[in-house]
C-alpha positions in Angstrom: 154.6 87.2 120.3 153.9 85.4 123.6 157.1 83.3 123.1 159.2 86.4 122.4 157.9 88.1 125.6 158.9 85.0 127.6 162.4 85.0 126.1 162.8 88.7 126.7 161.5 88.3 130.3 164.1 85.6 130.9 166.9 87.7 129.4 166.0 90.6 131.6 165.9 88.4 134.7 162.2 88.4 135.0 162.0 84.6 135.8 159.7 84.9 138.7 156.4 83.3 137.9 153.5 85.6 138.8 151.2 84.2 141.4 147.4 84.7 141.5 145.8 84.4 144.9 142.4 82.8 145.3 140.0 82.0 148.1 137.8 78.9 148.0 134.8 78.7 150.3 133.4 75.3 151.0 131.7 73.2 153.5 133.2 69.9 154.5 131.0 66.9 154.8 128.7 67.2 157.8 129.5 65.0 160.8 126.3 63.2 161.3 127.5 59.8 162.5 130.6 57.8 163.3 131.1 56.7 159.7 131.2 60.3 158.5 133.7 61.1 161.3 135.9 58.3 160.0 135.7 59.7 156.5 136.9 63.1 157.8 139.8 61.6 159.7 140.8 59.6 156.6 140.7 62.8 154.6 143.0 64.5 157.1 145.5 61.5 156.9 145.4 61.7 153.1 146.3 65.4 153.3 149.4 64.6 155.2 150.4 62.3 152.4 149.7 64.6 149.5 147.6 67.5 148.1 144.1 66.2 147.6 142.1 69.0 146.1 143.4 70.5 142.8 142.1 73.4 140.7 143.0 74.3 137.2 142.0 77.5 135.5 140.4 77.4 132.0 141.1 80.1 129.5 138.1 81.9 128.0 140.4 83.5 125.4 142.9 81.0 124.1 142.1 77.4 123.0 144.4 74.5 123.2 145.1 73.1 119.6 145.8 69.6 121.1 142.3 69.6 122.8 140.1 70.7 119.9 140.6 74.3 120.8 138.9 73.9 124.2 140.1 76.6 126.6 143.8 76.2 127.6 144.3 74.8 131.1 146.6 76.3 133.7 148.8 74.3 136.0 147.1 72.6 138.9 146.9 74.5 142.2 146.0 73.0 145.5 143.9 73.9 148.5 146.1 75.0 151.4 145.9 74.1 155.1 143.0 71.5 154.8 143.9 70.1 158.2 144.4 73.4 160.1 141.3 75.1 158.6 138.7 73.6 160.9 135.1 73.1 160.0 132.8 73.1 163.0 130.5 70.2 163.7 127.6 72.6 162.9 128.8 72.5 159.3 129.9 76.1 158.9 131.8 77.4 155.9 135.5 77.2 155.7 137.7 79.5 153.6 140.9 78.1 152.0 143.7 79.8 150.2 144.8 78.6 146.8 147.7 80.0 144.8 147.8 79.7 141.0 150.9 80.1 138.8 149.8 82.7 136.3 150.1 81.7 132.7 149.7 84.7 130.4 148.1 82.4 127.8 145.2 82.0 130.1 144.5 85.7 129.7 141.0 85.5 131.3 139.9 82.5 133.3 136.3 81.7 132.3 136.1 78.5 134.3 138.0 76.1 136.5 138.2 72.4 136.8 138.3 70.9 140.3 139.3 67.4 141.4 138.6 66.0 144.8 141.0 63.1 145.8 139.6 62.9 149.3 137.6 60.0 150.6 134.4 62.1 151.1 132.5 64.9 149.3 132.4 68.5 150.2 130.1 71.4 149.2 131.9 73.9 147.1 130.4 77.4 147.4 132.7 79.8 145.5 136.1 80.6 144.2 137.3 84.2 144.1 140.5 85.3 142.3 142.2 88.5 143.2 144.4 90.8 141.0 144.0 88.8 137.8 146.1 90.8 135.2 144.0 93.2 133.2 140.8 92.0 135.0 141.2 92.4 138.7 138.7 90.4 140.8 136.9 87.4 139.2 134.2 85.4 141.1 132.9 81.9 140.5 129.6 80.9 142.0 129.6 77.1 142.5 127.1 75.9 145.1 127.6 72.2 144.3 128.6 69.0 146.0 131.9 67.7 144.7 132.4 64.0 145.2 135.7 62.1 145.0 137.0 62.2 141.5 136.7 58.4 141.1 132.9 58.8 141.2 132.8 60.9 138.0 133.5 59.9 134.4 134.2 63.5 133.5 135.9 66.6 135.0 133.9 68.8 137.3 133.9 72.3 135.8 132.6 75.6 137.2 132.1 78.8 135.3 132.5 82.5 136.3 129.4 84.5 137.1 129.5 86.0 133.6 126.3 85.5 131.6 126.4 84.4 127.9 123.8 83.5 125.4 124.9 80.4 123.5 126.0 82.3 120.5 128.0 84.8 122.6 129.9 82.2 124.5 133.7 82.6 124.1 134.8 79.9 121.7 137.3 78.2 124.2 134.3 77.7 126.6 131.7 76.4 124.2 132.7 72.7 124.3 132.9 72.8 128.0 129.5 74.4 128.2 127.9 71.9 125.9 129.6 68.9 127.5 128.4 69.9 131.0 124.8 69.8 129.7 125.4 66.4 128.2 126.7 65.2 131.6 123.6 66.5 133.4 121.3 64.7 131.0 122.8 61.3 131.5 122.2 58.5 129.1 118.7 57.5 130.4 119.8 54.1 131.7 120.7 52.5 135.1 120.0 53.2 138.7 121.1 56.7 139.7 123.3 57.0 142.8 123.7 59.9 145.2 126.8 61.4 143.4 125.1 61.3 140.0 124.1 64.7 138.7 121.6 63.4 136.2 118.3 65.1 135.6 115.9 62.9 133.7 112.2 62.2 133.4 109.9 59.4 134.5 106.2 58.7 135.0 104.6 58.7 138.4 104.9 54.9 138.5 106.4 54.7 142.0 103.3 55.5 144.1 102.0 51.9 144.4 103.7 48.8 145.7 102.1 45.8 143.9 104.7 43.5 145.5 103.1 44.3 148.8 99.6 43.2 147.7 96.5 44.3 145.8 95.7 46.9 148.4 98.8 48.8 147.4 98.4 48.8 143.6 98.0 52.2 142.1 97.6 53.6 138.6 100.7 54.8 136.7 100.2 58.5 136.2 101.5 60.0 133.0 101.9 58.5 129.5 98.2 57.9 128.9 95.1 59.8 127.8 93.2 58.5 130.8 95.7 59.5 133.4 98.0 62.2 132.1 100.5 63.8 134.4 103.5 66.1 134.6 106.8 64.1 134.7 108.9 63.6 137.8 112.6 63.1 138.3 113.9 59.6 137.2 115.6 57.5 139.9 116.3 54.4 137.8 115.2 51.9 140.4 114.3 48.5 139.0 110.7 47.5 138.4 108.5 45.6 140.8 108.3 41.9 140.5 104.5 41.8 139.9 104.3 44.8 137.6 107.1 45.6 135.2 105.5 49.1 134.6 105.8 50.0 138.2 109.0 51.1 139.8 110.1 49.4 143.0 110.0 51.5 146.2 112.6 52.1 148.9 111.9 50.6 152.3 110.7 53.1 154.9 114.0 53.1 156.8 115.6 54.5 153.6 112.9 57.0 152.8 115.2 60.0 152.9 117.7 58.4 150.5 115.4 58.5 147.5 117.4 59.8 144.5 117.4 63.4 143.4 120.6 65.1 142.1 122.6 65.9 145.2 122.6 69.6 144.5 118.7 69.5 144.7 118.7 68.0 148.2 117.9 70.0 151.3 120.7 72.0 152.8 122.1 71.0 156.2 120.2 73.7 158.1 116.9 72.6 156.6 117.6 69.0 157.4 118.5 70.0 161.0 115.2 71.9 161.2 113.7 68.5 161.6 111.5 68.4 158.5 112.6 65.3 156.8 113.2 63.3 160.0 109.8 64.2 161.3 108.0 63.1 158.1 109.9 59.8 158.2 109.0 59.3 161.9 105.3 60.0 161.4 105.0 57.2 158.9 107.4 54.7 160.4 106.2 54.8 163.9 102.6 56.2 163.9 101.1 54.8 160.8 101.1 51.0 161.5 99.5 51.5 164.9 97.1 54.1 163.5 95.9 51.6 160.9 95.5 48.9 163.5 93.4 51.2 165.8 91.3 52.4 162.9 90.4 48.8 162.1 88.7 48.6 165.5 86.4 51.3 167.0 87.9 54.8 166.3 88.4 57.1 169.2 86.2 60.2 169.1 86.1 63.7 170.4 83.0 64.2 172.5 82.8 67.9 172.5 84.4 71.0 170.9 86.2 71.6 174.2 87.9 68.2 173.7 89.3 69.4 170.4 90.7 72.6 172.0 92.7 70.4 174.5 95.0 69.5 171.6 96.4 73.0 171.8 95.9 73.8 175.5 97.8 70.8 176.8 95.0 68.7 178.3 94.5 66.0 175.7 95.9 62.6 176.6 96.7 60.1 173.8 94.7 56.9 174.2 96.5 54.1 175.9 97.4 51.2 173.6 99.8 50.2 170.9 100.0 53.8 169.4 101.2 55.4 172.6 103.5 52.5 173.4 105.1 52.7 170.0 105.5 56.5 170.4 107.2 56.1 173.8 109.5 53.3 172.7 110.6 54.5 169.3 110.6 58.3 169.3 113.0 60.3 171.4 111.4 62.8 173.8 113.0 65.8 172.2 111.5 64.8 168.8 108.1 64.2 170.3 108.0 67.7 171.6 108.1 68.8 167.9 106.2 66.0 166.3 103.2 65.7 168.5 103.8 68.1 171.4 103.9 65.5 174.1 105.3 65.9 177.6 106.4 62.3 177.8 103.2 61.3 179.7 101.2 61.0 176.6 99.7 64.5 176.7 99.6 66.0 173.2 100.1 69.7 172.5 100.2 71.6 169.3 100.7 75.3 168.7 97.4 77.2 168.8 96.2 77.7 165.1 95.6 81.4 164.3 92.0 80.7 163.4 91.1 80.1 167.1 93.7 82.3 168.8 91.5 85.3 169.3 88.1 83.7 169.3 87.4 80.0 169.8 84.0 80.0 168.0 84.1 82.7 165.3 85.2 80.0 162.7 81.6 78.7 162.9 80.0 81.9 161.5 78.7 82.0 158.0 80.7 85.2 157.4 84.0 83.4 158.2 83.0 80.3 156.3 82.6 82.5 153.2 85.5 84.8 153.8 88.0 81.9 153.8 87.1 81.3 150.1 88.7 84.7 149.5 91.4 84.8 152.1 91.9 81.3 153.5 94.1 78.4 152.6 92.3 77.7 149.3 91.3 81.1 147.8 91.7 79.9 144.2 88.5 77.9 143.7 85.7 80.4 144.1 84.2 81.7 140.8 81.5 84.1 139.7 78.1 82.5 138.9 77.2 83.2 135.3 74.1 81.2 134.9 71.3 80.0 137.2 70.8 77.3 138.1 74.4 76.1 137.8 74.9 73.5 135.1 77.3 70.6 134.8 79.8 69.8 132.1 79.9 66.1 132.9 79.0 63.8 129.9 75.3 63.3 130.0 75.7 60.0 128.3 77.7 58.7 131.2 76.4 60.7 134.2 72.9 61.7 133.2 71.6 65.1 134.3 74.0 66.6 136.8 72.6 70.1 136.7 71.9 71.9 140.0 68.6 71.4 141.8 68.9 74.8 143.5 65.8 76.8 142.7 64.8 80.4 142.8 62.8 79.7 146.0 65.9 78.6 147.8 67.8 81.9 147.5 65.7 84.9 146.1 64.6 86.1 149.6 68.2 86.6 150.6 69.4 88.9 147.7 68.8 92.3 149.3 65.7 92.8 147.2 67.3 91.9 143.9 66.0 89.3 141.5 68.3 86.5 140.5 68.6 88.1 137.1 69.6 91.4 138.6 72.1 89.7 141.0 73.7 87.9 138.1 73.9 91.0 135.9 75.4 93.0 138.8 78.0 90.4 139.5 76.7 89.7 143.0 76.4 85.8 142.8 79.4 83.5 143.3 79.9 79.7 143.6 82.3 77.3 145.2 81.7 74.4 142.8 83.3 71.0 143.4 80.5 69.1 141.9 82.0 68.0 138.6 85.4 67.2 140.0 84.0 64.9 142.7 80.9 63.3 141.2 82.8 60.7 139.1 84.5 59.5 142.3 81.7 59.8 144.9 80.3 56.3 144.4 83.7 54.6 144.7 84.8 56.7 147.7 81.6 56.0 149.5 82.1 52.2 149.3 84.9 52.9 151.9 84.4 54.2 155.5 84.4 57.7 154.0 81.0 59.2 153.1 81.2 62.4 151.0 79.1 64.5 148.6 79.7 66.4 145.5 79.1 70.0 146.6 78.0 73.3 145.2 77.8 76.4 147.4 76.1 79.6 146.3 77.1 83.0 147.8 75.9 86.6 147.6 78.2 89.6 147.5 76.9 92.1 150.1 77.2 95.8 150.0 79.9 95.8 152.7 82.1 93.6 150.5 81.6 90.4 152.4 80.1 87.2 151.1 77.0 85.6 152.5 76.2 81.9 151.9 72.8 81.4 150.2 72.6 77.6 149.7 74.6 74.4 149.8 73.8 71.5 147.5 74.9 68.0 148.4 74.7 65.5 145.6 75.1 61.7 145.4 75.1 59.4 142.4 71.7 57.8 141.6 71.4 54.5 143.4 70.3 52.8 140.2 73.3 53.9 138.2 75.4 56.9 137.2 73.4 57.3 134.0 70.4 58.4 136.0 72.0 61.5 137.2 72.4 63.0 140.7 70.3 62.8 143.8 70.6 66.2 145.4 69.4 68.0 148.4 69.7 71.8 149.0 70.3 73.3 152.4 69.9 77.0 153.4 71.2 79.0 156.3 69.7 78.4 159.7 70.9 79.4 163.2 68.8 77.5 165.7 67.5 74.1 166.5 68.1 71.0 164.4 67.9 73.1 161.2 70.9 75.1 162.5 72.8 71.9 163.3 72.0 70.5 159.8 73.4 73.8 158.3 76.6 73.4 160.3 77.0 69.8 158.9 76.3 71.1 155.3 79.1 73.6 155.7 81.4 70.8 157.1 80.7 68.7 154.0 81.7 71.7 151.8 84.9 72.2 153.9 85.7 68.5 153.4 85.3 68.6 149.6 87.3 71.9 149.5 90.1 70.5 151.7 90.6 67.6 149.2 90.5 69.8 146.1 92.9 72.2 147.9 95.4 69.6 148.9 95.3 67.5 145.6 94.8 70.2 143.0 95.4 73.8 144.2 98.5 72.7 146.2 100.0 69.5 145.0 99.2 69.3 141.2 99.2 73.0 140.3 102.4 73.9 142.2 104.5 70.9 143.2 103.9 68.6 140.3 103.5 71.2 137.6 106.8 72.9 138.4 109.1 69.8 138.6 109.3 69.4 134.7 110.6 73.0 134.5 113.3 72.2 137.1 114.5 69.2 135.1 114.4 70.8 131.7 116.2 73.9 133.0 119.1 71.8 134.3 119.2 69.6 131.2 119.0 72.3 128.5 120.1 75.7 129.9 123.7 76.2 130.9 124.5 77.9 134.2 125.9 80.6 131.9 122.5 81.2 130.3 120.6 84.2 131.5 117.3 82.3 131.9 119.0 79.7 134.0 120.3 82.4 136.3 116.8 83.9 136.4 114.8 80.8 137.2 117.3 78.7 139.2 116.5 80.2 142.6 112.8 79.3 142.1 113.6 75.6 141.9 115.4 75.2 145.2 114.4 72.0 147.1 111.4 71.3 144.8 112.7 68.0 143.5 113.6 66.9 147.0 110.3 67.7 148.7 108.5 66.1 145.7 110.6 62.9 146.0 109.8 62.8 149.8 106.2 63.2 149.0 106.2 60.3 146.6 107.9 58.2 149.1 105.8 58.9 152.2 102.9 61.3 151.6 101.1 60.6 148.3 102.1 57.0 148.0 99.7 54.0 148.4 98.9 53.9 152.1 100.7 57.2 152.7 99.7 60.0 155.0 97.6 61.8 152.4 95.5 58.7 151.6 94.9 58.3 155.4 94.0 61.8 156.2 92.2 63.2 153.1 88.9 61.9 151.9 89.7 60.5 148.4 91.9 57.9 150.0 93.4 55.5 147.4 91.7 57.5 144.6 93.5 60.7 145.5 96.3 60.8 143.0 94.2 59.3 140.2 91.7 62.2 140.8 94.5 64.7 140.4 95.5 63.1 137.1 91.9 63.4 135.7 91.9 67.1 136.8 95.2 67.6 135.0 93.4 67.1 131.7 92.0 70.6 132.2 95.4 72.2 133.2 96.4 75.0 130.8 99.8 76.6 131.2 98.8 80.2 130.2 95.9 80.1 132.7 98.4 79.7 135.5 99.0 83.4 135.2 97.1 85.2 138.0 95.3 87.7 135.8 94.2 84.9 133.4 93.1 82.7 136.2 91.0 85.5 137.7 89.4 86.2 134.4 88.7 82.5 133.8 86.9 82.2 137.1 84.9 85.3 136.5 86.5 87.1 139.5 87.9 89.8 137.3 87.4 91.3 133.8 90.0 92.6 131.5 90.5 96.3 131.8 93.4 98.1 130.1 92.9 101.1 132.3 93.5 99.1 135.5 97.1 99.0 136.8 97.3 95.2 136.4 95.2 94.9 133.2 92.2 93.4 135.1 89.6 94.8 137.4 88.4 92.7 140.3 84.7 92.2 140.6 85.1 91.6 144.4 87.1 94.6 145.4 87.9 93.1 148.8 89.5 89.8 147.6 92.7 89.7 149.7 94.4 86.9 147.7 93.7 88.6 144.4 94.5 92.1 145.7 97.9 91.2 147.1 98.5 88.6 144.4 98.1 91.1 141.6 100.6 93.4 143.3 103.1 90.6 143.6 102.4 89.4 140.0 103.0 92.8 138.6 106.3 93.2 140.6 107.5 89.8 139.3 106.5 90.7 135.7 108.3 94.0 135.8 111.4 92.4 137.2 111.3 89.7 134.5 110.8 92.3 131.8 113.8 94.4 133.0 115.9 91.3 133.1 115.0 89.7 129.8 115.1 93.0 127.9 118.7 93.4 128.9 119.7 90.1 127.2 117.1 89.9 124.4 116.9 93.0 122.3 114.8 91.5 119.5 112.4 88.6 118.9 115.1 87.1 116.5 117.5 86.7 119.5 114.8 84.5 121.2 114.3 82.5 118.1 118.0 81.9 117.5 118.8 81.0 121.1 119.5 77.3 120.7 119.5 76.4 124.4 116.3 78.3 125.0 114.5 76.6 122.1 115.7 73.2 123.3 114.6 74.0 126.8 111.1 75.0 125.7 110.7 72.1 123.3 111.6 69.7 126.2 109.3 71.4 128.7 106.4 70.9 126.3 107.2 67.6 124.7 108.8 65.8 127.6 108.1 67.5 130.9 104.5 68.0 130.2 104.5 65.5 127.4 100.9 64.4 127.8 99.9 68.0 126.9 102.3 68.4 123.9 99.6 68.6 121.3 97.7 71.4 123.0 97.6 74.6 120.9 97.7 77.0 123.8 101.4 76.5 124.5 103.5 79.7 123.8 105.6 79.2 120.7 108.6 80.8 122.3 109.2 83.0 119.3 109.0 86.5 120.9 110.4 88.4 123.8 106.8 88.7 125.1 106.3 85.0 125.1 109.6 84.5 127.0 108.7 87.2 129.6 105.2 85.8 130.1 106.5 82.2 130.5 109.1 83.1 133.0 106.7 85.3 135.0 104.2 82.4 135.2 106.9 80.0 136.4 108.2 82.3 139.1 104.6 83.2 140.2 103.6 79.5 140.5 106.8 78.5 142.3 106.8 81.4 144.7 103.6 83.3 145.4 101.0 80.8 144.3 102.6 78.1 146.4 102.9 80.4 149.4 99.2 81.3 149.2 98.0 77.7 149.2 100.6 76.2 151.5 101.5 78.4 154.5 97.9 78.9 155.6 97.5 75.2 156.2 98.3 75.2 159.9 96.8 78.7 160.6 93.4 77.6 159.2 93.4 73.8 158.9 95.4 73.1 162.0 92.1 73.3 163.7 90.3 70.4 162.1 86.7 71.4 162.9 87.2 74.4 160.7 88.7 72.5 157.8 87.8 68.8 158.2 89.4 66.5 155.6 87.1 63.5 155.9 83.4 62.9 156.5 82.4 59.6 157.9 78.6 59.7 157.9 75.9 61.0 155.6 73.6 63.9 156.5 71.1 62.5 159.2 67.6 61.9 157.9 64.5 62.5 160.0 63.3 59.4 162.0 66.7 57.9 162.3 68.9 57.5 165.4 71.5 59.8 163.8 68.9 62.5 163.5 67.8 62.1 167.1 71.4 62.3 168.2 71.8 65.5 166.1 68.8 67.0 168.0 70.0 66.0 171.4 73.7 66.4 171.2 74.7 68.3 168.0 78.3 68.8 168.9 78.9 65.0 169.3 77.0 64.3 166.1 79.2 66.9 164.3 82.4 65.5 165.6 81.4 61.9 164.8 80.8 63.1 161.2 84.1 64.8 160.5 87.7 63.7 160.8 88.3 61.1 163.6 90.5 61.7 166.5 93.6 59.8 165.4 93.4 61.0 161.8 93.2 64.5 163.3 96.4 63.9 165.3 98.2 62.6 162.2 96.9 65.3 159.9 97.8 68.1 162.3 101.3 66.7 162.8 101.8 66.7 159.0 100.5 70.2 158.2 102.4 71.7 161.1 105.6 70.5 159.5 104.5 71.6 156.0 103.5 75.1 157.2 106.9 75.9 158.7 109.6 78.0 157.2 113.1 76.7 157.6 115.7 78.9 159.2 117.7 79.1 155.9 114.7 80.0 153.7 115.4 82.4 150.9 112.4 84.7 150.1 111.1 86.4 147.0 113.4 89.4 146.1 116.4 87.7 147.9 119.2 85.5 146.6 121.5 83.3 148.7 124.4 84.5 146.6 124.8 88.2 146.2 127.2 87.9 143.3 124.9 85.7 141.2 125.7 87.6 138.1 128.5 90.0 137.0 126.1 92.2 135.0 125.3 95.4 136.7 122.0 96.3 135.0 120.3 93.0 136.1 121.6 93.5 139.6 120.1 97.0 139.7 116.8 95.7 138.4 116.8 93.0 141.0 117.4 95.7 143.7 114.4 97.6 142.3 112.4 94.4 142.6 113.3 94.0 146.2 112.3 97.6 146.9 108.9 97.1 145.2 108.3 94.1 147.4 109.0 96.2 150.5 106.4 98.7 149.3 103.9 95.9 148.9 104.6 94.7 152.5 103.7 98.2 153.7 100.5 98.2 151.7 99.5 94.8 153.1 100.0 96.1 156.6 98.0 99.2 155.9 95.1 97.4 154.4 95.0 94.8 157.2 94.7 97.7 159.7 91.9 99.4 157.7 88.5 98.2 159.0 87.0 99.1 155.6 88.3 95.8 154.3 86.2 93.3 156.1 87.6 90.2 154.4 91.2 90.9 155.3 90.8 90.0 159.0 87.2 88.7 159.4 85.4 87.4 162.5 88.4 85.2 163.5 90.7 88.3 163.6 93.4 86.7 161.5 95.0 89.3 159.2 95.7 88.1 155.6 99.5 87.8 155.4 100.0 84.7 153.2 101.3 87.0 150.4 103.4 89.1 152.7 106.8 88.7 151.0 109.2 88.1 153.9 109.0 86.1 157.2 111.0 84.8 160.1 111.6 81.1 160.3 108.9 78.9 161.9 105.1 78.8 161.9 104.3 82.4 160.8 101.5 82.3 158.3 103.3 84.7 156.1 106.3 84.9 153.7 106.8 83.9 150.1 109.8 81.6 149.6 111.4 81.8 146.2 110.5 78.2 145.5 108.2 75.2 146.2 110.6 74.3 149.0 108.2 72.5 151.4 
């Protein structure tokens, strides 16, 4: 029939070939240095010689018998006016025309193949076809780097923004769909290069550097029962010389070149926002001198006023190798961002919110307790269910680790209630870091760090605020772990040496909470836990798959920031080991904690119930009822959780009408099998994993993934600088034990409590380094995409999901209004507190910069 039509057309004089106009939007390679400029010049010369970017349409209707019925290919078309279409040096988008000869056998183009014969890569954003016969406008979302064709062993293919379950994929596209996933999986061998698009798994075996010496040897995390861990992205670097199980590391000067698939790397705006360069600079230029100075006498803050000078512009960096290296190696404009220096050595940082309104309110007991509900780590507090608190540590190994807090310590502060009544009425709470820390306290305390395992008891007052009742500081028995803990209990005091001791007790709690926050609440439970989902999604779910389209925005930049972290933050001798108390045991500690990680408990309602902060209640809007009504993280979090879940339900119900459709979705089942058995492989035998047999299991799973990647990460990350940017409020290291009577330290505490306090917590240079880091990590980039937003408006061609997504955005706007209203209502004492910092960490949107609000779609920093 088609042949007859062509013959008739020719007889009738209809020889003219119909043309289809298209627009390609891309970004040419960024001009960063002279070599890149040479590449661009060479590309221009090549364009003079011939057409260097070709596109071929792929039919979604008719297969080519000579190519195993894969979609028929149209004739190549070429980008027009490459030379005259100028890309600015700020790397703006360029739109190019392309004209296709229309072949009626294409019928409907479901994909296109692009070949780049230039010398350098470009970032392909989209292709839009106009006036396609019988179809009109067709849009292809690309968002991918396309390297020169010689770099690939296969064709680069891009699909339309249509969505298909595997069984519904048009037959001519199926092989292309399957082959693309094969390409993304790679073959598991060889060193991966920047143009490789391979997503694969590896253990955390690249944190140590045994070739550098015993000091830099670290445990391999993952693949063992002792140190289980989520998997990270494979780089394929060769093993170290001294340990074939450890992967060799990149030199510092190449820190930013650690492999992740190029499409997972930061965009040009984020890079230009200074993040990665600043991280590299901190390590490369500050760390060696910092270590040298710490080997001698550390510099100290003498008074609280000295600490404030960091932000008020009066603190001068100490003369010596550190300052000399800074001046010689770091450009002045970078220093203004990195350590706020004026070139004369005066260091300045932005004023953290916690001391903006009141310079001393952070020291109050009310604020100390409030931050457990609305601070940077609001996910550790739990309801006390038995008194005294007991330990779950193995008695055969650790002896009696139960609490030594007695009735006499607390009963006079319970507003007339007995302990039994307070427990029954849900009025007692605990911040309990005892069991997590005790196995490591002895080893950590052999270093210059001196910490305790801590328990903090709190009482819920009638006005909704929490009051600290007692702090227990515990050490291992000097004669051996099997003899249990040596503990001391401290109770609130305001004056004299007792008041100073209470201040120190709170500081030890803040130190332990800072470490648990950074290693567990933040790194392990968001960054590390999400990466396997990123890898599995790209390996097993086609871009045509609805769940890929749903989850993909929530993986933006995660592999990249995690790779940077392995290279310069969480590695042996990296910034985290220098600035947070566990030191070289930090990542090992997080692996031991991962033993207790349970995927379904990452759901906010389940987490709140597990911690006793809520009870299940079918009559409540979110299915749970909070036992602390004024719990800002939970109040706002449940609103966000419910909005996410409704959006996921609306979306998944559009594509999956029955449980059987979930069961028969081959890509979905392969994805879930790989998440469980590979990505979180050390947990594969756990019975709590969803079976992925029902629509409900799919919805619950996707809701958890989106919650963790977006809101949970925002809640534990972007408060770092507002609260912990002032180190006395959130010290990360303690360097001395609690002073005992009749010692010089005790006399110093009596005569000069401020100096004794500052000599106990984080030292001056560690403070400088730590603040520099968390300032960077607390910033939003200028191209951030927030929850309820997409960087591509036409991310799907299906109208119902687009409408549901619009509804999701509207709901988030309503939540923003509620947050503002509650923050302005003095009834809610925990939302602002003595420091007058409104709780905005779960406010969905934000401007760029250091704002203390905003929920990015992904773990992007």
